[in-house]
Legacy VTK file of the C-alpha trace (Angstrom):
# vtk DataFile Version 3.0
C-alpha trace
ASCII
DATASET POLYDATA
POINTS 281 float
-0.045 -0.045 0.032
1.101 3.610 -0.629
1.743 5.998 2.135
-1.272 7.390 4.039
-1.718 11.154 3.782
-4.441 13.742 3.961
-4.764 17.049 1.963
-5.446 20.380 3.640
-8.987 21.052 4.727
-10.967 23.331 2.129
-14.168 25.119 3.033
-17.238 23.929 0.869
-19.979 25.534 3.026
-19.982 27.792 6.181
-17.853 26.113 8.835
-17.929 22.901 6.598
-14.816 21.584 5.209
-13.563 18.858 2.959
-10.088 16.985 2.884
-9.023 14.030 0.860
-7.548 10.816 2.372
-4.904 9.250 0.195
-3.993 6.825 -1.346
-7.673 5.887 -1.973
-8.843 9.338 -2.735
-11.570 9.370 0.014
-13.525 12.548 0.784
-13.350 13.223 4.563
-15.850 15.729 5.727
-15.760 18.192 8.869
-18.786 20.026 10.063
-18.076 22.528 13.046
-20.857 23.560 15.250
-21.098 25.626 18.296
-20.658 22.786 20.683
-19.449 19.783 18.639
-17.158 18.897 15.830
-18.402 16.232 13.348
-16.216 14.132 11.077
-17.681 12.221 8.183
-15.616 9.044 7.296
-12.292 8.161 8.844
-9.917 6.867 6.183
-8.411 3.448 5.720
-6.682 2.755 9.038
-6.610 3.751 12.699
-3.369 5.519 11.962
-5.008 7.482 9.326
-7.957 8.367 11.431
-5.462 9.565 13.990
-3.757 11.771 11.448
-7.152 13.185 10.415
-7.992 13.973 14.047
-4.619 15.696 14.578
-5.054 17.777 11.417
-8.260 19.090 12.704
-6.638 19.945 16.118
-3.792 21.823 14.189
-5.863 23.717 11.730
-9.086 24.617 13.642
-8.086 23.866 17.325
-11.039 21.698 17.788
-11.500 18.076 18.981
-13.612 15.750 16.982
-16.374 14.305 19.217
-18.877 13.065 16.660
-18.013 10.656 13.826
-20.298 9.221 11.112
-19.239 6.369 8.691
-21.055 6.408 5.387
-20.717 2.904 4.772
-18.836 -0.412 5.338
-15.998 -0.167 2.972
-12.609 -0.148 4.470
-11.322 3.210 2.883
-14.181 5.056 4.624
-14.522 2.928 7.881
-11.374 1.400 9.125
-10.000 4.554 10.589
-12.789 4.556 13.077
-10.598 2.823 15.496
-8.715 5.911 16.232
-11.745 7.537 17.880
-12.183 6.277 21.401
-14.548 8.144 23.758
-16.300 9.751 20.808
-20.002 9.273 19.651
-19.823 7.306 16.593
-22.592 6.422 14.035
-23.050 4.215 11.251
-25.818 2.228 9.472
-26.645 -1.232 11.202
-25.414 -3.196 8.115
-21.935 -2.420 9.271
-22.340 -5.063 11.883
-23.283 -7.672 9.153
-19.935 -6.903 7.489
-18.053 -7.455 10.700
-19.919 -10.760 11.404
-18.676 -12.274 8.119
-15.138 -11.238 8.967
-12.717 -8.986 7.296
-9.850 -9.516 4.739
-7.034 -10.196 7.093
-4.549 -9.907 4.076
-5.969 -6.373 3.344
-5.761 -5.453 6.975
-2.132 -6.599 7.227
-1.415 -4.647 4.079
-2.834 -1.517 5.638
-0.427 -1.838 8.592
-2.600 -2.849 11.653
-4.555 -5.951 13.090
-8.145 -6.724 12.751
-8.783 -6.160 16.620
-8.461 -2.465 15.956
-11.476 -2.347 13.645
-14.151 -0.675 15.595
-17.930 -0.820 15.018
-19.957 2.475 15.482
-21.462 2.948 18.977
-24.742 4.173 17.586
-26.293 2.108 14.890
-28.918 3.659 12.478
-31.633 1.476 11.108
-33.512 3.986 9.006
-32.866 7.529 10.292
-31.337 9.320 13.144
-30.382 12.909 14.094
-28.333 15.042 16.558
-27.283 18.674 17.121
-23.775 20.091 16.801
-25.094 23.204 18.797
-26.897 25.403 16.483
-26.615 23.046 13.542
-28.980 19.999 13.096
-27.635 16.835 11.329
-29.864 14.150 9.866
-28.757 10.657 9.073
-30.721 8.627 6.604
-30.679 5.195 5.204
-32.850 4.483 2.131
-31.921 0.751 1.491
-29.290 -1.224 -0.377
-27.452 0.546 -3.249
-23.705 0.883 -3.591
-23.556 -1.167 -0.406
-25.952 -2.674 2.102
-25.091 0.155 4.710
-25.038 3.495 2.622
-25.785 6.361 5.097
-26.528 9.922 3.891
-25.378 12.760 6.289
-27.501 15.822 5.646
-26.911 19.119 7.129
-29.826 21.165 6.114
-28.571 24.459 7.592
-25.519 24.362 5.464
-27.337 23.056 2.320
-24.963 20.333 1.998
-25.102 16.395 2.281
-22.405 13.885 2.397
-23.582 10.774 0.343
-20.627 8.424 0.390
-20.112 6.267 -2.546
-23.799 6.561 -3.600
-22.181 8.937 -6.050
-18.740 9.170 -7.420
-17.517 12.248 -9.372
-14.125 11.422 -10.979
-15.302 8.275 -12.725
-18.014 5.691 -12.719
-19.582 4.397 -9.594
-18.076 1.335 -7.940
-20.030 -1.998 -8.301
-18.912 -4.596 -5.820
-20.028 -7.944 -4.143
-22.435 -6.041 -1.809
-24.037 -3.664 -4.412
-27.767 -3.914 -5.413
-27.955 -2.267 -8.699
-31.695 -2.675 -9.202
-32.452 -0.444 -6.280
-29.675 2.150 -6.411
-31.468 4.568 -8.828
-34.352 4.854 -6.464
-32.114 5.366 -3.614
-30.646 8.313 -5.476
-34.151 9.549 -6.004
-34.933 9.458 -2.357
-31.838 11.319 -1.499
-32.728 14.088 -3.837
-36.290 14.188 -2.538
-34.737 14.618 0.980
-32.269 17.441 0.252
-34.008 19.249 -2.551
-32.468 20.572 -5.845
-30.372 23.317 -4.232
-28.163 21.185 -1.987
-24.577 20.539 -2.558
-23.604 16.829 -2.533
-20.342 15.510 -1.545
-19.583 12.017 -3.059
-17.275 9.515 -1.588
-14.622 10.396 -4.120
-14.241 13.564 -6.321
-15.425 17.028 -6.202
-18.706 18.095 -4.673
-21.565 17.814 -7.202
-25.146 19.306 -7.781
-28.269 17.281 -8.055
-28.224 17.431 -11.821
-24.929 15.527 -11.709
-26.706 13.033 -9.260
-29.637 12.646 -11.743
-27.300 11.966 -14.607
-25.362 9.312 -12.661
-28.590 7.906 -11.407
-29.990 7.492 -15.036
-26.796 5.920 -16.190
-26.994 3.367 -13.391
-30.668 2.438 -14.396
-29.677 2.255 -18.117
-26.877 -0.015 -17.260
-29.266 -2.264 -15.187
-31.960 -2.392 -17.763
-29.423 -3.248 -20.550
-27.862 -6.189 -18.643
-31.161 -7.310 -17.266
-32.412 -7.553 -20.796
-29.597 -9.831 -21.799
-30.444 -12.029 -18.841
-34.057 -12.076 -19.843
-33.084 -13.012 -23.421
-31.145 -16.091 -22.027
-27.609 -14.753 -22.176
-25.357 -16.312 -19.446
-23.042 -14.156 -17.486
-20.047 -15.180 -19.687
-22.029 -14.156 -22.737
-22.850 -10.816 -21.257
-19.170 -10.237 -20.302
-18.166 -11.168 -23.853
-20.764 -8.609 -25.397
-19.278 -5.963 -23.151
-15.738 -6.693 -24.222
-16.789 -6.646 -27.887
-18.701 -3.329 -27.506
-22.023 -4.770 -28.266
-23.941 -1.562 -27.451
-24.226 1.732 -29.224
-23.759 3.755 -25.978
-22.308 2.306 -22.826
-23.107 4.461 -19.769
-19.813 3.434 -18.089
-16.354 2.078 -19.021
-15.929 -1.548 -20.165
-14.288 -2.284 -16.714
-17.224 -0.744 -14.837
-19.836 -2.429 -17.014
-18.237 -5.879 -16.402
-18.379 -5.196 -12.653
-21.996 -4.162 -13.028
-22.820 -7.303 -14.944
-21.343 -9.544 -12.338
-23.443 -7.708 -9.631
-26.725 -7.719 -11.657
-26.436 -11.428 -12.694
-25.858 -12.240 -9.141
-29.069 -10.351 -8.139
-31.011 -12.112 -10.840
-29.689 -15.618 -9.990
-33.030 -16.528 -8.426
-34.869 -15.514 -11.731
-33.928 -18.191 -14.229
-33.773 -16.872 -17.795
-35.258 -18.692 -20.648
-32.980 -21.130 -22.473
-31.660 -19.460 -25.725
-32.080 -21.686 -28.904
-28.608 -22.998 -30.032
LINES 1 282
281 0 1 2 3 4 5 6 7 8 9 10 11 12 13 14 15 16 17 18 19 20 21 22 23 24 25 26 27 28 29 30 31 32 33 34 35 36 37 38 39 40 41 42 43 44 45 46 47 48 49 50 51 52 53 54 55 56 57 58 59 60 61 62 63 64 65 66 67 68 69 70 71 72 73 74 75 76 77 78 79 80 81 82 83 84 85 86 87 88 89 90 91 92 93 94 95 96 97 98 99 100 101 102 103 104 105 106 107 108 109 110 111 112 113 114 115 116 117 118 119 120 121 122 123 124 125 126 127 128 129 130 131 132 133 134 135 136 137 138 139 140 141 142 143 144 145 146 147 148 149 150 151 152 153 154 155 156 157 158 159 160 161 162 163 164 165 166 167 168 169 170 171 172 173 174 175 176 177 178 179 180 181 182 183 184 185 186 187 188 189 190 191 192 193 194 195 196 197 198 199 200 201 202 203 204 205 206 207 208 209 210 211 212 213 214 215 216 217 218 219 220 221 222 223 224 225 226 227 228 229 230 231 232 233 234 235 236 237 238 239 240 241 242 243 244 245 246 247 248 249 250 251 252 253 254 255 256 257 258 259 260 261 262 263 264 265 266 267 268 269 270 271 272 273 274 275 276 277 278 279 280
């Protein structure tokens, strides 16, 4: 693994800041209230989490005392072990990830041991909220999408929401083993309905975006799902679908070939209980 680092904090809304944790390019959010300082996501390891906390002390002379993890992927979550005696929040699905075990090889590469991976103290089923002192924060889970534990952090007074990897700005969204592609577009619809059209959205990676960007990525995810579901319905197996993607058998892919392959694997896994018709030889 490359060296851990964090960029300088940049203000994206009043008393609300963004830094990037490397090498994974993860957006880390900081929301300062009159009484409390909230961190959104924690980096890839307890050491990186400690570095983030130190950078807040050095630049703002504040101590982080609230932490929210947006979902159960290591680059957003594993730094939580650095935050003891702090109120921490995450979606309840994070515990499911812990119950199936973590990739010990990955943890070793990241430079620590699995016992340092900490679950959030406060588990959110559907929604939660707290005050930072003069600033209200809403936490909302809309169902499976990018992962099984995507938690939106909405700060209505700042017209800003941290949406984790429900959106990604520098490239296509990431499709992985815990992705549910069929419901992802609807989750984005619900996010937009919650925050309104004039709210800044901070994705898990990349620059902050507006709701127009969110709608475009939402539509691309839906188009991807419809195309691959159609192949499944027509009786193409997964290997047939992957071959068609490699050959470019579409006039207009919404994502790169690599991302389309990842999406196809996820979608075929979702549709595994729905047997496609047998194609004639």
